N, C-alpha and C positions, 0 to 999 in steps of 0.2 A: 547480408548484414544490413541493419537498419541505418538510415541516414539520420543523424542527430544534429539539430541546429539549436544553438543557444543564442538568444537575442536579448540584449539589455538596453535599457534607456534609463540612465541614472541609477537609482536604487531599485527600479522595477525591471523585471525580465520575464522571459517565457522560454519554455523548452518545447521544441517540436520534434516528434519522432515520425519519420516518413511523411512529413508535411502536416501532421495532425498535432495540435497543441495538447500537451499533457496537463490536465487540470490538477490542482492541489499540490503542486511542487513546492515544498518548503525550502529545500536547498539542493545543491548539486556539487559534485566534486569530480575532477578529472585526474586520473592517475596514468602515467605513461612511463613504463620501464624501458630502458634502452633495448632495442631489438624485438620489442613486442608490440602488440596492438594496443592503442590507448583504450582505457576503460573509463566509463562514465557511471557514476553512482547518483541515483536520484532518491531523495527522501520525500515520500508522498504522505499526505494526510490520509489516514486509514479509518475514517469514521464509519464507513459502510463496507467493512472488510468481510469477505467470505472466503474461507479456505476449505476446499473440497479434498479431503484426504483422510479416510478412515484409518485411525491409528496413528496419524501424523502428529496430532496433539494429544498428549496423555489425558486421561480422565481427571477431573478435578478431585483432589483428595477429599474424603468425607468431612474432615475437620473444617474445610473452607466452604462447604456447600451452603451453609445457612447464611452466608454473606452475599450470595448471588441469587438472582431471579432467573428462572429458565425463560427462554424465548421460543416461540413457535415459528416455524418457517413456512412460507408459501412458495410457490414456484417463482414469484417475482421478487420478494424481499422478506427479511425477517420481521416478525411482529412481536413486540414484548408481550409476554403472557399477562393476563389480568391479575391485579393484586388481590390477594385473599384477605 
């Protein structure tokens, strides 16, 4: 199991998992039911989000496609496709 540390100084704080600070934490919550292991929930900023799961996210319905621009991906990061 991961060692989770939450350190606060006034209104500022940081969350460390196994000694490494988690960047982009917007909020956290701790839930502990009697007789069970405590659970920690982290809400992270997801501006550079990548999900690798073919079929995990359904295809965008045709009616919405005109509202979005495709992006091209490289091995390092996604790149927005040039505007036409």
